[in-house]
C-alpha positions as CSV (number, residue, x, y, z in Angstrom):
1,M,0.0,0.0,0.0
2,L,2.8,2.4,0.9
3,S,4.2,2.1,-2.7
4,K,0.9,2.9,-4.3
5,L,1.2,5.3,-7.2
6,F,-1.5,7.9,-7.9
7,P,-2.8,9.1,-11.4
8,K,-1.3,12.5,-10.8
9,P,1.3,13.7,-8.3
10,L,0.3,15.5,-5.1
11,E,1.6,19.1,-5.2
12,L,1.9,21.1,-2.0
13,K,3.0,24.7,-1.7
14,V,5.2,25.1,1.4
15,S,6.6,28.6,1.8
16,D,8.3,29.4,-1.5
17,Q,8.6,25.7,-2.6
18,T,6.3,23.4,-4.4
19,L,6.7,19.8,-3.3
20,K,5.6,16.9,-5.5
21,F,4.8,13.4,-4.4
22,C,4.0,10.5,-6.7
23,S,3.5,7.9,-3.9
24,I,2.4,7.6,-0.3
25,A,5.9,6.2,0.5
26,D,7.6,9.4,-0.7
27,F,5.1,11.6,1.2
28,E,5.5,9.6,4.4
29,F,9.3,9.8,4.2
30,C,9.2,13.6,3.8
31,M,6.7,13.9,6.7
32,N,8.9,11.8,9.0
33,G,11.5,14.5,8.8
34,R,9.0,17.0,10.2
35,T,8.1,15.1,13.5
36,S,11.0,16.6,15.5
37,V,10.9,19.9,17.2
38,P,13.1,22.6,15.6
39,S,15.9,24.0,17.7
40,K,14.4,27.5,17.6
41,K,11.2,26.2,19.2
42,I,13.2,24.3,21.8
43,T,15.1,27.5,22.7
44,Q,11.8,29.2,23.2
45,M,10.4,26.4,25.4
46,V,13.4,26.4,27.6
47,K,12.5,29.9,28.7
48,F,8.9,28.9,29.5
49,S,7.7,29.4,33.1
50,V,5.9,26.6,34.9
51,Q,2.6,28.2,34.1
52,Q,3.5,28.4,30.4
53,L,4.5,24.8,30.4
54,K,1.1,23.9,31.8
55,K,-0.7,26.0,29.3
56,E,1.3,24.4,26.5
57,A,0.4,21.0,27.8
58,R,-3.3,21.8,28.0
59,T,-3.3,23.2,24.5
60,I,-1.6,20.1,23.0
61,K,-4.0,17.8,24.9
62,D,-7.0,19.6,23.6
63,I,-5.7,19.5,20.0
64,E,-4.8,15.8,20.3
65,K,-8.4,15.0,21.4
66,M,-9.7,16.6,18.2
67,F,-7.2,14.7,16.0
68,V,-7.9,11.4,17.7
69,A,-11.6,11.8,17.0
70,I,-10.9,12.6,13.4
71,L,-8.6,9.6,13.0
72,S,-11.0,7.3,14.7
73,H,-13.9,8.4,12.5
74,S,-11.7,8.0,9.4
75,I,-11.2,4.3,10.2
76,E,-14.9,3.8,9.4
77,D,-15.4,6.5,6.8
78,Q,-12.1,7.3,4.9
79,N,-13.6,10.4,3.2
80,S,-14.5,12.0,6.6
81,I,-10.9,13.1,7.1
82,N,-11.2,15.6,4.2
83,R,-14.3,17.2,5.6
84,A,-12.9,17.3,9.2
85,L,-9.6,18.9,8.2
86,R,-11.4,21.6,6.2
87,E,-13.6,22.4,9.1
88,L,-10.7,23.0,11.4
89,D,-9.1,26.4,12.0
90,S,-5.7,26.1,10.3
91,T,-4.1,28.1,13.1
92,V,-4.3,25.0,15.3
93,F,-1.4,23.7,13.3
94,S,2.1,25.0,14.0
95,Q,4.1,26.9,11.5
96,D,7.1,24.7,12.4
97,H,8.4,22.7,9.4
98,G,5.6,24.3,7.3
99,W,2.9,22.2,8.8
100,R,0.2,24.8,8.5
101,N,0.9,25.3,4.8
102,I,1.0,21.6,4.3
103,I,-2.5,21.2,5.8
104,I,-3.9,24.2,3.9
105,S,-2.5,22.8,0.6
106,L,-4.0,19.4,1.3
107,N,-7.4,21.0,1.9
108,E,-7.3,22.2,-1.7
109,C,-7.0,18.6,-3.0
110,G,-9.8,16.1,-3.7
111,D,-10.9,13.0,-1.8
112,E,-8.5,10.8,-3.8
113,F,-5.7,12.2,-1.6
114,N,-7.2,11.2,1.7
115,P,-4.5,8.6,2.4
116,F,-2.0,11.5,2.3
117,R,-4.2,13.5,4.7
118,R,-4.2,10.6,7.2
119,I,-0.5,10.3,7.1
120,A,-0.1,14.1,7.5
121,L,-2.3,14.0,10.6
122,V,-0.5,11.0,12.1
123,K,2.9,12.6,11.6
124,Y,1.7,15.9,13.0
125,M,0.5,14.1,16.1
126,Q,3.9,12.6,16.4
127,Y,5.4,16.1,16.1
128,L,3.1,17.1,19.0
129,S,4.4,14.1,21.0
130,S,7.9,15.3,20.5
131,R,6.8,18.7,21.9
132,Q,5.2,16.9,24.8
133,E,8.4,15.0,25.6
134,I,10.3,18.3,25.8
135,I,7.7,19.8,28.1
136,K,7.9,16.7,30.2
137,Y,11.7,17.1,30.5
138,L,11.6,20.8,31.3
139,Y,8.8,20.3,33.9
140,S,10.8,17.5,35.5
141,E,13.9,19.7,35.7
142,R,11.9,22.5,37.4
143,Q,10.4,20.0,39.8
144,K,13.9,18.8,40.8
145,M,14.9,22.4,41.4
146,S,11.8,22.9,43.6
147,E,12.9,20.0,45.8
148,E,16.2,21.6,46.7
149,P,16.5,22.8,50.4
150,V,14.8,26.1,51.0
151,K,17.4,28.8,51.9
152,S,15.3,31.7,53.1
153,A,12.3,32.5,55.3
154,K,10.7,34.2,52.3
155,E,11.0,31.1,50.2
156,K,9.4,29.0,53.0
157,D,6.3,31.2,52.9
158,E,6.0,30.9,49.1
159,P,3.6,28.3,47.8
160,N,5.1,25.3,46.0
161,E,3.8,25.7,42.4
162,F,5.1,22.3,41.5
163,K,2.5,20.6,43.7
164,D,-0.1,21.3,41.1
165,T,0.9,18.6,38.6
166,L,-2.5,17.3,37.5
167,I,-2.5,18.8,34.0
168,L,1.0,17.5,33.2
169,E,0.4,14.1,34.7
170,D,-2.9,13.6,32.8
171,T,-1.3,14.9,29.6
172,I,2.2,13.6,29.2
173,L,3.9,12.2,32.3
174,G,3.7,8.7,30.7
175,P,5.2,5.4,31.5
176,A,7.9,5.1,28.9
177,E,10.7,5.9,31.4
178,E,8.9,3.9,34.1
179,E,8.9,0.6,32.3
180,D,10.4,-2.2,34.3
181,S,13.8,-3.5,33.3
182,K,12.2,-6.8,32.5
183,H,10.2,-5.1,29.8
184,V,13.1,-3.6,27.9
185,S,12.1,-5.7,24.9
186,F,8.9,-3.7,24.6
187,E,8.6,-0.7,22.4
188,R,6.0,2.0,22.1
189,M,3.7,1.9,19.1
190,P,3.9,4.9,16.8
191,K,0.8,7.0,17.5
192,G,-1.9,6.9,14.9
193,E,-0.1,4.4,12.6
194,A,-1.7,1.0,12.0
195,V,0.4,-2.0,13.1
196,I,-0.7,-5.5,11.8
197,I,0.1,-8.5,13.9
198,T,-0.7,-12.2,13.5
199,L,-1.0,-14.5,16.5
200,T,-0.4,-18.3,16.2
201,P,-3.2,-20.5,17.4
202,N,-3.4,-20.9,21.2
203,S,-0.7,-18.3,21.7
204,E,-0.7,-15.0,23.7
205,I,1.3,-11.8,23.7
206,E,1.6,-9.2,26.4
207,I,0.5,-5.7,25.6
208,S,0.7,-2.6,27.8
209,L,-1.8,0.3,27.8
210,S,0.5,2.9,29.3
211,K,1.9,0.9,32.4
212,R,-1.2,-1.4,32.6
213,K,-0.2,-5.0,31.6
214,C,-2.7,-6.7,29.4
215,K,-2.7,-9.6,27.0
216,L,-4.0,-10.7,23.6
217,V,-4.9,-14.3,23.5
218,A,-5.6,-16.4,20.4
219,K,-7.8,-19.2,21.7
220,D,-11.4,-19.9,20.4
221,G,-11.2,-16.5,18.7
222,I,-9.2,-13.4,19.8
223,K,-9.6,-12.2,23.4
224,F,-8.3,-9.1,25.1
225,V,-7.3,-9.7,28.7
226,D,-7.4,-6.4,30.7
227,Q,-5.2,-5.4,33.6
228,A,-7.6,-7.1,36.1
229,G,-7.4,-10.4,34.3
230,K,-10.9,-10.2,32.8
231,Q,-11.3,-11.6,29.2
232,H,-13.1,-9.7,26.5
233,E,-13.8,-11.3,23.2
234,L,-12.9,-9.2,20.2
235,V,-15.5,-9.1,17.5
236,I,-14.6,-9.2,13.9
237,G,-14.2,-5.6,12.8
238,R,-13.6,-2.6,15.0
239,N,-12.9,-2.8,18.7
240,V,-12.2,0.2,20.9
241,I,-10.1,-0.2,24.1
242,G,-10.3,2.7,26.6
243,R,-12.0,4.4,29.6
244,D,-14.9,5.8,27.6
245,T,-18.3,4.4,28.2
246,V,-18.7,3.7,24.4
247,S,-15.6,1.5,24.4
248,T,-15.9,-2.1,23.3
249,V,-13.5,-3.0,26.1
250,R,-14.0,-0.5,28.9
251,I,-11.0,0.0,31.2
252,D,-11.5,1.0,34.8
253,S,-12.2,4.7,34.8
254,S,-9.9,5.3,37.8
255,L,-6.8,4.4,35.7
256,R,-6.2,7.9,34.4
257,D,-3.0,7.0,32.5
258,V,-5.3,5.0,30.1
259,S,-6.9,7.3,27.6
260,R,-10.6,7.4,27.0
261,L,-10.0,6.1,23.4
262,H,-6.7,4.4,23.9
263,L,-6.4,1.7,21.3
264,V,-8.3,0.6,18.2
265,I,-8.1,-3.0,17.3
266,E,-9.4,-4.2,14.0
267,N,-10.0,-8.0,14.2
268,L,-9.3,-9.0,10.6
269,G,-10.0,-12.7,11.2
270,E,-7.6,-15.6,10.9
271,N,-5.9,-14.4,14.1
272,S,-4.8,-11.2,12.4
273,L,-5.2,-7.8,14.1
274,Q,-4.6,-4.3,13.1
275,L,-3.7,-2.1,16.1
276,T,-3.8,1.7,16.1
277,D,-2.7,3.6,19.1
278,M,-4.6,6.8,19.9
279,S,-3.4,7.4,23.4
280,S,-1.5,10.1,25.4
281,H,0.7,7.6,27.3
282,G,1.2,5.0,24.6
283,T,0.6,1.4,23.8
284,Y,3.6,-1.0,24.1
285,L,4.2,-4.2,22.2
286,P,7.1,-6.7,22.1
287,A,9.7,-5.2,19.9
288,N,9.6,-7.9,17.3
289,F,6.1,-6.9,16.3
290,L,7.3,-3.4,15.6
291,S,10.4,-4.2,13.5
292,T,10.6,-2.6,10.1
293,D,10.4,-6.1,8.5
294,T,6.9,-6.6,9.8
295,A,5.6,-3.1,9.3
C-alpha cells in the first residue's frame, strides 16, 4: 500500500517551494523529517515558566483530542478526514516545518488524496508528541529544582507551584521511562499508525496500555485480557479499548493513564489484528512486532 502510485502527483505549496509526491511512501518519508521539534522552538520552550509549560500541555492535549476523534472516525469513513480537516481552523497547526501550509494545501485537494491526509495528521500528532516530551523534561527539571533545600524564610512562605501537577500528569507524564527493566524488549507503538500482527493459534502476547499490563490471547477467537485479568472477546471488525463508556472493552475509569480512546483493534480474522494507538501515554508491544520487517 505504501508504494501505491497515484494518477497525478500530489503538489503542496510550502513557503516558496512546491513539493511533488507520486507515492504515499515518498510523502511519508518527507513527513517523517517533520516530526522533530526545531531548535528554535526548543530554545523558546526552555524559557517557559511553569505556568507556560502547563498552558502548552493543556493546548496540546485539547488538540490531540480533536485529532484522535478525526482519525478514529476516518477508520470507518475514509472520506470523513477531508471534511474534518477543512472544518478545522488552520491556526491549530504549528508553522514549524511548514505544517500549517501543508494542511492548507492538502485541503485544496480532492478525496483521492485522503490517504495522504491521514499520514499528515498522524505525523503531525507525532510532532506534537515530540513537543510533549520536551515539556515533560523541562517540567521534570523544574520539579527537581523545587525539591532543593529552601534557603530563606521568604522562600518558605511561598507556595510550591510544583504541587499542582495534574495537568501535566494527565497529559504527558507517561510510563515510557517507568517501564520495568524486565520489559526492555517492549517498544511504544507509533501514535496513529496501523500495526498489523498475527498470532499463532493458542498463543498469547503481552501488551501494555501505558503501564497497565494486558494480553492478547488467540484461543477460540481473539480475546483481550485487561489489567484485572478479565477476558473480553474481540468481535470481527472494529474494537475500541479505553475508559470511555462507548468503548468495546472498557478499562477502569480510575486508571487515568489509560486514555478514553486508547487503542483501536481491527479484528481481521484468521488471528490477524490491526492495532492503532490513539493514546497520550502510549501502547507497548514486544519489539519484534514493531520491527521494520513486519511493518
